[in-house]
C-alpha positions as protocol buffer text, in pm:
chain_id: "A"
residue {
  index: 1
  type: MET
  ca { x: 869 y: -85 z: -2641 }
}
residue {
  index: 2
  type: GLY
  ca { x: 497 y: -60 z: -2708 }
}
residue {
  index: 3
  type: ILE
  ca { x: 443 y: 237 z: -2471 }
}
residue {
  index: 4
  type: GLU
  ca { x: 275 y: 564 z: -2566 }
}
residue {
  index: 5
  type: ASN
  ca { x: 270 y: 904 z: -2388 }
}
residue {
  index: 6
  type: PHE
  ca { x: 519 y: 791 z: -2125 }
}
residue {
  index: 7
  type: VAL
  ca { x: 559 y: 1138 z: -1970 }
}
residue {
  index: 8
  type: THR
  ca { x: 183 y: 1169 z: -1931 }
}
residue {
  index: 9
  type: PHE
  ca { x: 181 y: 829 z: -1762 }
}
residue {
  index: 10
  type: MET
  ca { x: 444 y: 940 z: -1509 }
}
residue {
  index: 11
  type: LEU
  ca { x: 262 y: 1264 z: -1429 }
}
residue {
  index: 12
  type: THR
  ca { x: -71 y: 1083 z: -1390 }
}
residue {
  index: 13
  type: ALA
  ca { x: 92 y: 819 z: -1171 }
}
residue {
  index: 14
  type: LEU
  ca { x: 241 y: 1089 z: -946 }
}
residue {
  index: 15
  type: ILE
  ca { x: -98 y: 1258 z: -909 }
}
residue {
  index: 16
  type: PHE
  ca { x: -252 y: 923 z: -823 }
}
residue {
  index: 17
  type: MET
  ca { x: 16 y: 865 z: -557 }
}
residue {
  index: 18
  type: MET
  ca { x: -42 y: 1209 z: -407 }
}
residue {
  index: 19
  type: THR
  ca { x: -413 y: 1137 z: -366 }
}
residue {
  index: 20
  type: PRO
  ca { x: -463 y: 1011 z: -8 }
}
residue {
  index: 21
  type: GLY
  ca { x: -568 y: 648 z: 13 }
}
residue {
  index: 22
  type: ILE
  ca { x: -510 y: 326 z: 207 }
}
residue {
  index: 23
  type: ASP
  ca { x: -141 y: 309 z: 116 }
}
residue {
  index: 24
  type: THR
  ca { x: -80 y: 671 z: 219 }
}
residue {
  index: 25
  type: VAL
  ca { x: -249 y: 621 z: 555 }
}
residue {
  index: 26
  type: PHE
  ca { x: -56 y: 298 z: 612 }
}
residue {
  index: 27
  type: VAL
  ca { x: 282 y: 456 z: 538 }
}
residue {
  index: 28
  type: LEU
  ca { x: 211 y: 763 z: 752 }
}
residue {
  index: 29
  type: ASN
  ca { x: 83 y: 554 z: 1041 }
}
residue {
  index: 30
  type: THR
  ca { x: 381 y: 318 z: 1028 }
}
residue {
  index: 31
  type: SER
  ca { x: 635 y: 598 z: 994 }
}
residue {
  index: 32
  type: ILE
  ca { x: 494 y: 805 z: 1279 }
}
residue {
  index: 33
  type: GLY
  ca { x: 423 y: 512 z: 1505 }
}
residue {
  index: 34
  type: GLN
  ca { x: 720 y: 283 z: 1439 }
}
residue {
  index: 35
  type: GLY
  ca { x: 989 y: 509 z: 1303 }
}
residue {
  index: 36
  type: ARG
  ca { x: 1171 y: 575 z: 979 }
}
residue {
  index: 37
  type: LYS
  ca { x: 1303 y: 221 z: 921 }
}
residue {
  index: 38
  type: SER
  ca { x: 954 y: 70 z: 953 }
}
residue {
  index: 39
  type: GLY
  ca { x: 817 y: 332 z: 713 }
}
residue {
  index: 40
  type: ILE
  ca { x: 1083 y: 241 z: 458 }
}
residue {
  index: 41
  type: TYR
  ca { x: 1001 y: -129 z: 484 }
}
residue {
  index: 42
  type: ALA
  ca { x: 628 y: -54 z: 457 }
}
residue {
  index: 43
  type: THR
  ca { x: 697 y: 154 z: 145 }
}
residue {
  index: 44
  type: LEU
  ca { x: 894 y: -131 z: -12 }
}
residue {
  index: 45
  type: GLY
  ca { x: 616 y: -375 z: 76 }
}
residue {
  index: 46
  type: ILE
  ca { x: 345 y: -160 z: -79 }
}
residue {
  index: 47
  type: ASN
  ca { x: 534 y: -115 z: -403 }
}
residue {
  index: 48
  type: THR
  ca { x: 621 y: -483 z: -419 }
}
residue {
  index: 49
  type: GLY
  ca { x: 245 y: -533 z: -407 }
}
residue {
  index: 50
  type: VAL
  ca { x: 212 y: -298 z: -705 }
}
residue {
  index: 51
  type: LEU
  ca { x: 463 y: -511 z: -896 }
}
residue {
  index: 52
  type: THR
  ca { x: 265 y: -822 z: -803 }
}
residue {
  index: 53
  type: HIS
  ca { x: -52 y: -672 z: -950 }
}
residue {
  index: 54
  type: THR
  ca { x: 148 y: -569 z: -1257 }
}
residue {
  index: 55
  type: LEU
  ca { x: 271 y: -925 z: -1303 }
}
residue {
  index: 56
  type: PHE
  ca { x: -83 y: -1056 z: -1270 }
}
residue {
  index: 57
  type: ALA
  ca { x: -202 y: -806 z: -1530 }
}
residue {
  index: 58
  type: ALA
  ca { x: 83 y: -898 z: -1764 }
}
residue {
  index: 59
  type: LEU
  ca { x: -9 y: -1265 z: -1732 }
}
residue {
  index: 60
  type: GLY
  ca { x: -377 y: -1191 z: -1788 }
}
residue {
  index: 61
  type: LEU
  ca { x: -489 y: -1296 z: -1439 }
}
residue {
  index: 62
  type: SER
  ca { x: -637 y: -954 z: -1365 }
}
residue {
  index: 63
  type: VAL
  ca { x: -875 y: -1005 z: -1655 }
}
residue {
  index: 64
  type: LEU
  ca { x: -1014 y: -1305 z: -1468 }
}
residue {
  index: 65
  type: LEU
  ca { x: -1048 y: -1092 z: -1154 }
}
residue {
  index: 66
  type: SER
  ca { x: -1233 y: -820 z: -1343 }
}
residue {
  index: 67
  type: LYS
  ca { x: -1479 y: -1066 z: -1500 }
}
residue {
  index: 68
  type: SER
  ca { x: -1531 y: -1308 z: -1210 }
}
residue {
  index: 69
  type: VAL
  ca { x: -1765 y: -1183 z: -938 }
}
residue {
  index: 70
  type: MET
  ca { x: -1659 y: -1466 z: -707 }
}
residue {
  index: 71
  type: ALA
  ca { x: -1284 y: -1407 z: -751 }
}
residue {
  index: 72
  type: PHE
  ca { x: -1327 y: -1033 z: -697 }
}
residue {
  index: 73
  type: SER
  ca { x: -1541 y: -1089 z: -386 }
}
residue {
  index: 74
  type: ILE
  ca { x: -1298 y: -1336 z: -231 }
}
residue {
  index: 75
  type: ILE
  ca { x: -998 y: -1103 z: -271 }
}
residue {
  index: 76
  type: LYS
  ca { x: -1204 y: -804 z: -159 }
}
residue {
  index: 77
  type: TYR
  ca { x: -1325 y: -964 z: 162 }
}
residue {
  index: 78
  type: VAL
  ca { x: -986 y: -1112 z: 247 }
}
residue {
  index: 79
  type: GLY
  ca { x: -830 y: -767 z: 207 }
}
residue {
  index: 80
  type: ALA
  ca { x: -1105 y: -605 z: 414 }
}
residue {
  index: 81
  type: LEU
  ca { x: -1067 y: -862 z: 692 }
}
residue {
  index: 82
  type: TYR
  ca { x: -692 y: -808 z: 699 }
}
residue {
  index: 83
  type: LEU
  ca { x: -733 y: -431 z: 740 }
}
residue {
  index: 84
  type: ILE
  ca { x: -993 y: -483 z: 1013 }
}
residue {
  index: 85
  type: TYR
  ca { x: -755 y: -727 z: 1185 }
}
residue {
  index: 86
  type: LEU
  ca { x: -477 y: -464 z: 1180 }
}
residue {
  index: 87
  type: GLY
  ca { x: -720 y: -206 z: 1319 }
}
residue {
  index: 88
  type: ILE
  ca { x: -841 y: -427 z: 1603 }
}
residue {
  index: 89
  type: SER
  ca { x: -482 y: -515 z: 1695 }
}
residue {
  index: 90
  type: LYS
  ca { x: -399 y: -147 z: 1727 }
}
residue {
  index: 91
  type: LEU
  ca { x: -715 y: -70 z: 1925 }
}
residue {
  index: 92
  type: LYS
  ca { x: -634 y: -347 z: 2172 }
}
residue {
  index: 93
  type: SER
  ca { x: -274 y: -232 z: 2216 }
}
residue {
  index: 94
  type: THR
  ca { x: -202 y: -37 z: 2535 }
}
residue {
  index: 95
  type: LYS
  ca { x: 173 y: -18 z: 2482 }
}
residue {
  index: 96
  type: ASN
  ca { x: 378 y: 274 z: 2365 }
}
residue {
  index: 97
  type: ILE
  ca { x: 419 y: 250 z: 1989 }
}
residue {
  index: 98
  type: LEU
  ca { x: 792 y: 309 z: 2008 }
}
residue {
  index: 99
  type: PRO
  ca { x: 1036 y: 171 z: 2265 }
}
residue {
  index: 100
  type: ILE
  ca { x: 1277 y: 402 z: 2446 }
}
residue {
  index: 101
  type: THR
  ca { x: 1549 y: 316 z: 2193 }
}
residue {
  index: 102
  type: GLU
  ca { x: 1504 y: 184 z: 1843 }
}
residue {
  index: 103
  type: ASP
  ca { x: 1817 y: -31 z: 1885 }
}
residue {
  index: 104
  type: ASN
  ca { x: 1606 y: -288 z: 2069 }
}
residue {
  index: 105
  type: ARG
  ca { x: 1380 y: -349 z: 1771 }
}
residue {
  index: 106
  type: GLN
  ca { x: 1400 y: -702 z: 1634 }
}
residue {
  index: 107
  type: PRO
  ca { x: 1458 y: -768 z: 1262 }
}
residue {
  index: 108
  type: LYS
  ca { x: 1142 y: -979 z: 1259 }
}
residue {
  index: 109
  type: LYS
  ca { x: 929 y: -676 z: 1354 }
}
residue {
  index: 110
  type: VAL
  ca { x: 1081 y: -467 z: 1077 }
}
residue {
  index: 111
  type: LYS
  ca { x: 1019 y: -746 z: 827 }
}
residue {
  index: 112
  type: SER
  ca { x: 656 y: -762 z: 940 }
}
residue {
  index: 113
  type: ASP
  ca { x: 619 y: -398 z: 835 }
}
residue {
  index: 114
  type: PHE
  ca { x: 721 y: -502 z: 484 }
}
residue {
  index: 115
  type: TRP
  ca { x: 473 y: -790 z: 474 }
}
residue {
  index: 116
  type: SER
  ca { x: 194 y: -577 z: 619 }
}
residue {
  index: 117
  type: GLY
  ca { x: 246 y: -321 z: 343 }
}
residue {
  index: 118
  type: PHE
  ca { x: 267 y: -595 z: 83 }
}
residue {
  index: 119
  type: LEU
  ca { x: -54 y: -765 z: 196 }
}
residue {
  index: 120
  type: THR
  ca { x: -242 y: -436 z: 238 }
}
residue {
  index: 121
  type: ASN
  ca { x: -175 y: -357 z: -127 }
}
residue {
  index: 122
  type: THR
  ca { x: -190 y: -707 z: -276 }
}
residue {
  index: 123
  type: LEU
  ca { x: -522 y: -792 z: -108 }
}
residue {
  index: 124
  type: ASN
  ca { x: -689 y: -479 z: -244 }
}
residue {
  index: 125
  type: PRO
  ca { x: -863 y: -593 z: -566 }
}
residue {
  index: 126
  type: LYS
  ca { x: -923 y: -236 z: -675 }
}
residue {
  index: 127
  type: VAL
  ca { x: -548 y: -196 z: -724 }
}
residue {
  index: 128
  type: ALA
  ca { x: -560 y: -486 z: -969 }
}
residue {
  index: 129
  type: LEU
  ca { x: -852 y: -329 z: -1152 }
}
residue {
  index: 130
  type: PHE
  ca { x: -674 y: 9 z: -1155 }
}
residue {
  index: 131
  type: VAL
  ca { x: -367 y: -147 z: -1316 }
}
residue {
  index: 132
  type: LEU
  ca { x: -585 y: -328 z: -1567 }
}
residue {
  index: 133
  type: ALA
  ca { x: -779 y: -12 z: -1657 }
}
residue {
  index: 134
  type: PHE
  ca { x: -498 y: 246 z: -1633 }
}
residue {
  index: 135
  type: PHE
  ca { x: -194 y: 81 z: -1791 }
}
residue {
  index: 136
  type: PRO
  ca { x: -353 y: -17 z: -2127 }
}
residue {
  index: 137
  type: GLN
  ca { x: -428 y: 351 z: -2193 }
}
residue {
  index: 138
  type: PHE
  ca { x: -53 y: 397 z: -2246 }
}
residue {
  index: 139
  type: ILE
  ca { x: 19 y: 78 z: -2439 }
}
residue {
  index: 140
  type: THR
  ca { x: 8 y: 51 z: -2816 }
}
residue {
  index: 141
  type: PRO
  ca { x: -307 y: -150 z: -2906 }
}
residue {
  index: 142
  type: SER
  ca { x: -107 y: -406 z: -3100 }
}
residue {
  index: 143
  type: GLN
  ca { x: 107 y: -471 z: -2788 }
}
residue {
  index: 144
  type: LEU
  ca { x: -172 y: -526 z: -2535 }
}
residue {
  index: 145
  type: GLU
  ca { x: -105 y: -899 z: -2527 }
}
residue {
  index: 146
  type: ASN
  ca { x: 268 y: -842 z: -2479 }
}
residue {
  index: 147
  type: PRO
  ca { x: 367 y: -855 z: -2108 }
}
residue {
  index: 148
  type: ILE
  ca { x: 675 y: -632 z: -2154 }
}
residue {
  index: 149
  type: PRO
  ca { x: 490 y: -294 z: -2171 }
}
residue {
  index: 150
  type: PHE
  ca { x: 288 y: -387 z: -1860 }
}
residue {
  index: 151
  type: ILE
  ca { x: 605 y: -476 z: -1671 }
}
residue {
  index: 152
  type: LEU
  ca { x: 786 y: -157 z: -1777 }
}
residue {
  index: 153
  type: LEU
  ca { x: 492 y: 60 z: -1675 }
}
residue {
  index: 154
  type: GLY
  ca { x: 463 y: -133 z: -1349 }
}
residue {
  index: 155
  type: LEU
  ca { x: 830 y: -78 z: -1269 }
}
residue {
  index: 156
  type: THR
  ca { x: 790 y: 293 z: -1344 }
}
residue {
  index: 157
  type: PHE
  ca { x: 475 y: 316 z: -1131 }
}
residue {
  index: 158
  type: ALA
  ca { x: 647 y: 136 z: -842 }
}
residue {
  index: 159
  type: PHE
  ca { x: 954 y: 360 z: -871 }
}
residue {
  index: 160
  type: ILE
  ca { x: 743 y: 676 z: -855 }
}
residue {
  index: 161
  type: GLY
  ca { x: 548 y: 531 z: -563 }
}
residue {
  index: 162
  type: THR
  ca { x: 867 y: 442 z: -378 }
}
residue {
  index: 163
  type: ILE
  ca { x: 1007 y: 795 z: -414 }
}
residue {
  index: 164
  type: TRP
  ca { x: 679 y: 954 z: -303 }
}
residue {
  index: 165
  type: TYR
  ca { x: 620 y: 728 z: -3 }
}
residue {
  index: 166
  type: LEU
  ca { x: 983 y: 756 z: 107 }
}
residue {
  index: 167
  type: GLY
  ca { x: 933 y: 1133 z: 110 }
}
residue {
  index: 168
  type: LEU
  ca { x: 627 y: 1086 z: 330 }
}
residue {
  index: 169
  type: THR
  ca { x: 823 y: 848 z: 551 }
}
residue {
  index: 170
  type: PHE
  ca { x: 1108 y: 1091 z: 614 }
}
residue {
  index: 171
  type: PHE
  ca { x: 858 y: 1370 z: 681 }
}
residue {
  index: 172
  type: ALA
  ca { x: 637 y: 1168 z: 916 }
}
residue {
  index: 173
  type: SER
  ca { x: 921 y: 999 z: 1102 }
}
residue {
  index: 174
  type: THR
  ca { x: 1028 y: 1337 z: 1237 }
}
residue {
  index: 175
  type: PHE
  ca { x: 733 y: 1304 z: 1477 }
}
residue {
  index: 176
  type: SER
  ca { x: 856 y: 969 z: 1609 }
}
residue {
  index: 177
  type: HIS
  ca { x: 1065 y: 1124 z: 1885 }
}
residue {
  index: 178
  type: LYS
  ca { x: 768 y: 1314 z: 2023 }
}
residue {
  index: 179
  type: ILE
  ca { x: 558 y: 999 z: 2023 }
}
residue {
  index: 180
  type: LYS
  ca { x: 838 y: 796 z: 2177 }
}
residue {
  index: 181
  type: THR
  ca { x: 869 y: 1033 z: 2470 }
}
residue {
  index: 182
  type: ASN
  ca { x: 493 y: 1075 z: 2518 }
}
residue {
  index: 183
  type: PRO
  ca { x: 331 y: 737 z: 2598 }
}
residue {
  index: 184
  type: SER
  ca { x: -19 y: 885 z: 2626 }
}
residue {
  index: 185
  type: PHE
  ca { x: -3 y: 1045 z: 2282 }
}
residue {
  index: 186
  type: SER
  ca { x: 144 y: 724 z: 2146 }
}
residue {
  index: 187
  type: ILE
  ca { x: -144 y: 510 z: 2275 }
}
residue {
  index: 188
  type: TRP
  ca { x: -411 y: 743 z: 2143 }
}
residue {
  index: 189
  type: SER
  ca { x: -234 y: 763 z: 1807 }
}
residue {
  index: 190
  type: ASN
  ca { x: -241 y: 384 z: 1794 }
}
residue {
  index: 191
  type: LYS
  ca { x: -614 y: 377 z: 1866 }
}
residue {
  index: 192
  type: LEU
  ca { x: -686 y: 646 z: 1607 }
}
residue {
  index: 193
  type: SER
  ca { x: -494 y: 461 z: 1337 }
}
residue {
  index: 194
  type: GLY
  ca { x: -668 y: 138 z: 1437 }
}
residue {
  index: 195
  type: PHE
  ca { x: -1006 y: 307 z: 1398 }
}
residue {
  index: 196
  type: VAL
  ca { x: -903 y: 435 z: 1053 }
}
residue {
  index: 197
  type: PHE
  ca { x: -794 y: 88 z: 939 }
}
residue {
  index: 198
  type: ILE
  ca { x: -1123 y: -64 z: 1055 }
}
residue {
  index: 199
  type: LEU
  ca { x: -1320 y: 201 z: 864 }
}
residue {
  index: 200
  type: MET
  ca { x: -1113 y: 134 z: 552 }
}
residue {
  index: 201
  type: GLY
  ca { x: -1174 y: -239 z: 584 }
}
residue {
  index: 202
  type: ILE
  ca { x: -1548 y: -184 z: 619 }
}
residue {
  index: 203
  type: LYS
  ca { x: -1544 y: 56 z: 323 }
}
residue {
  index: 204
  type: ILE
  ca { x: -1370 y: -205 z: 103 }
}
residue {
  index: 205
  type: ALA
  ca { x: -1609 y: -479 z: 219 }
}
residue {
  index: 206
  type: LEU
  ca { x: -1918 y: -270 z: 140 }
}
residue {
  index: 207
  type: SER
  ca { x: -1789 y: -126 z: -187 }
}
residue {
  index: 208
  type: GLY
  ca { x: -1906 y: -258 z: -519 }
}
residue {
  index: 209
  type: ARG
  ca { x: -1703 y: -342 z: -826 }
}
């Protein structure tokens, strides 16, 4: 299928997932603050973003992103602004993160967790550059223009990411009950996560290529 050293790819992908980053913080924050279901939707959103970057790479669009300073800057700043927006929203919130019962949660809110995860990942241009730089190392040189190896590696990467982040979700969601019954802790947790998102947004905005 045009793929080389597949086992090495999976191990490297797992190590990459285990390295704390924006996606890890987002999943942990969502799982602790909103509960297990929200963490699952955020996980699915993040890995759908990975598949989006994979599709772009397979179609050659990531090459344009890597070579165009303007395209890279636009995506970078949009992603940074979105993270800062999420952070400010959390800082301004004075409500308990979780309601008394999760049965009152609306489907729309759960879906927004998916889209937040999707946008957080999709609007991070460094993910696109990572896919463009990392995946070809495991593709036969003669197959670099073939989209199939990119897609297969992307599906594998997303699968590994889903398993890892679901594990984090189930671990972190065990703290949801404590947060739900402690409004003060809930509010401060919201503010802390908001501060972290703002710092991440600023870091992305100030980072170079």
